[in-house]
N, C-alpha and C positions, 0 to 999 in steps of 0.2 A: 664475598668470594666470586660472585658471578661477574663482577667487573674485571677481575684478573683473568678469569676464563675467557671472557670476550676479547680482551686485549691479546691474550695468547693466540687466539685464532687469527686476529688481525696481523700479528707479527710473524706468523708461521712461514710465510713465503719470503720474508726479507733475506734470510741467509742465502737462499738459492739465487735470488735476484742479484744480490751483490756478488756472489761467487761466480755466477755464470755469465753475467752481462756487464759488470762494471770493473771488477778486479783485473788489473793488467791493461785495461783500456782507458779508464778514466782515473786520473791521479786521485789517490785517496784523500789528500788534504782538500782538494777542490770539491770532491764529491761530498765530503762532510760539511764543508762551508755552505754549499748550495742547499743541502738539506736543512741546515739550521736557519738560513735566511728565509726559506719557504715557511718553515714552522713559525718563525718569529712574525712573518707577515700575516699569518693566520690569527695571531693573538694581539697584535698591536692595536687594532681598532677597539678591542675590549679592555685595554689596559686602563686601570684607575689607580694611579700611584698613591693617592691619598688613603687608600684602604689599608695600607701597611705602614708601620713605623720604619724609619730609615734603616735601622739595624736589621730588621727582618728582610727588607728589600735587598740589601747587599748579600745577606746570607742566602736568600733564594737564588740570586744570580750566581753565586759561587757553587751552589748545589748543581745548577744547570751546567755550569762549566765543567764540573767533575763528572757528573752522572752520564752525560751524553757528549759534551764537547770533546773532552780528553778521551773518554771511553771509545768513541767511534774512530778516533785517530789510531788507537792501538788495534781495534778490530779490523779496519779496512786493510791495514798493512799486514795483518796476520794472514789474510787471504792470498798474499803473494808467496807465502811459505807453506800453506796448508790447503788441503782439499776441503770442500764444504763439510763432509762427514767428520773430518778431523777437528774442524772448528767447533762443530756441535759437541764432539766428545770432550774437548777441553773446557767447555762452559759448564761442565757438571759440578765444578767446585763452587759455583756462585752461592748455593744455599749455605755452605759452611762459612763463607765470607760474610754473608748477611748476619748470621747468628753470632759470629765472632766479633764483628765490628760493633754490633749492638751491645754485646756484653762488655767489651773492653772500653769503648769510647764513652758509653753512657753509664759504666760501672754498675751494671745490673748483676750484682753479686749472687742473687738468688734466681737466676734464669733457670726455669725448670729443666731437669735432665731429659724429659721427654721431647723438649724442643730441639735439643742437640741431637737426640736419637732420630727425630723426624728429618732433620737436615741431612744426617748421615745416610739414612734409608733412601732419601731422594737421590743422593749421589750414586748409591749402589744401583738403584733402578735405572738411572740414565746410563751408567756404565754397561749394564746388561744389554741395553739397546744399541749403544754406539761403539763399543770397543772393537777395534780391528787393527790390522797391521799399519804402522805409522811410516810416513815418508822420512827420507834422510834429513830433511831440514826441520824436523818436528821440534827440536829444542828451542830454536828462535821463535817459531810459531807458538809454542807452548807458553813461553814467557810473555809474548805479546798478548795472548788471550788471557793469561792470569792478571796482567795489568789492567786489561779491559774489565775483567770480572770484578776486580777490587774497586775500580771506579764506579761501576754500575751498582755494586752492593752498597758502597758508602753513600752514594747519592740517594738510594732508596731509604736507607735507615735515617739519614739526616733529614730528608723531607718528612718522613713519618713523625719524627720528633720535633719538628719546627712548628710552632704555633702560628697558624695561618687563618684561623677562623673557619666559617662554614664553606660549603661547596661553592656557593656564588662568589664569595670573597676570593677563593683560590683561583677561580676562572678569571676574575678581573685582575689578578696579580700574576698570572702564569707567564705573561710576556717576559717578566724578569728572568724566569728560568731559561728562556731561549736567548735573552740578551747575553747572559753569561756564556751559554754554549756557543753563540755566534762570535763573541769576542775571542774565546779560546781557540776556536777553529780558524777564525780569520787571521790571528797572529801566526798560527802554525802554517797556514797556507802562504802567507806573505814571506815567511822565512824559508820554507822547505819545498813548496809545490813545484812540480814539473808542468809548466804551462803549455807544453806541447801536447799534453794529454787532457785536454778539456773535452767535455761531452759534445759530440757533434751530431750524432744520429737522432732521429725522432724517438727511437726506442730508448736510447740512453736518457734523453730528457724526460720521456714519459715515466721511466722507472724512478728517476730522481724526484719527479713531481709527486708520484705516489708515496715514495719513502719520506719526503719532506712534509707533505700535508697530512697524509694518512698515518703511516707508521710512526713518524716522529711527533707531529703536531697533536693529533687527536689521541694517538696511542700513549704518549708519555703523560698527558694530562689524565687520561682515564686510569692508567696504571698507578700513578702517584695518589690519585684520589682513592683508589681501591686500597692502596698500601696503608692509608690511615684508618681503614675500617676493619683490618684483620690484625691478628697478633703476629709477632715477628716470625714464629715458626711457620705459620701459614704462608707468609710472604716469602720466606726462604724456600720452602718446598715448591711453591708455584713457579719459581724461576726455572725449574727443570722441566716443567710440563711443555715448554716450547720444543723440546727435542722430539718426542713422539709426534707432536702436531706438525713440525717441519717435515718429518719423514712422510707423513700421510699426504701432505701437500705435494711433495716431490713425486710421490707415486701417482697421485690423481691427475696432476697437470703436466708432469714431465716424464712420466713413465719410468722413474728411477726404481731400481730393484729394491725390495723391502724384505728383510728376513722376518717374516710374520711371527714365527715362534718367539724370537727374541723380543720383537716389539710387544707382543702380548704379555710375555713374562715381565719385561721391564715396565710396561704400562701398569700392570697390577701392583708392582712394588711402588711406583710413583704415586698411584692413587692411595695406597695404604699409608704412604708418608704424609699426604695431605690429611687423611683421616686422623692419623696419630697427632698431627699438629693441631687439629681442630677439636680434639677431645677436651672436655672440661675436667678440671681436677676433681678427683673423687675424695 
């Protein structure tokens, strides 16, 4: 669990950085492609193709294409319709998607009821923190975020269930994850990008460098490694811990207003959902 907590802290600032400095200034397709190329460059020197069978290699590439390649395309465009708080609000359903996909795709007919309850409690806790009046364009934004949530949830579950060997083996194979993500984002950029909105300022490039190498490269490796070490309910509930973490980052670094009573109440509910998911059967 500590790995997932650490990555949550690493990712906490990403929503604000995208929403405040990139959305509307840098084309979303271009931004996603740059992030994936940077992350791929981080892992290519470590790549050892012989460590995985061919079938596992292309499966890992597809997981990368779905979990972050396609997911980020939906996410970046959602920022054109939604504010940062609204984006955070609409991500609260991810725990339910994680639990549902694991149940349906892998036919886990006896998935414990407490795991479903833990995912539902996590959604309630996040809603307590982030629910507020929505903008007029919320429907389009909502659909984009749900598509992103489903992609992210599916990628996590598929990675967790894919046999990849020990941690060292996964590190040497992880370039494939970003090969898939880079291919998906590259095709989308070639077809749909507005090349008049390329990053130009040092700030924009600096943010993309951090998002590519840090949040994407190291972050997704650590998150997926952590996903293999916890149960599905713990993985589901941890998806929503990013919401209070993101709000705290906004307050600490950008002075954004925080409703402390709601944050405290929602935080307690979220922590209780993680506790519920972590309990051993009696």
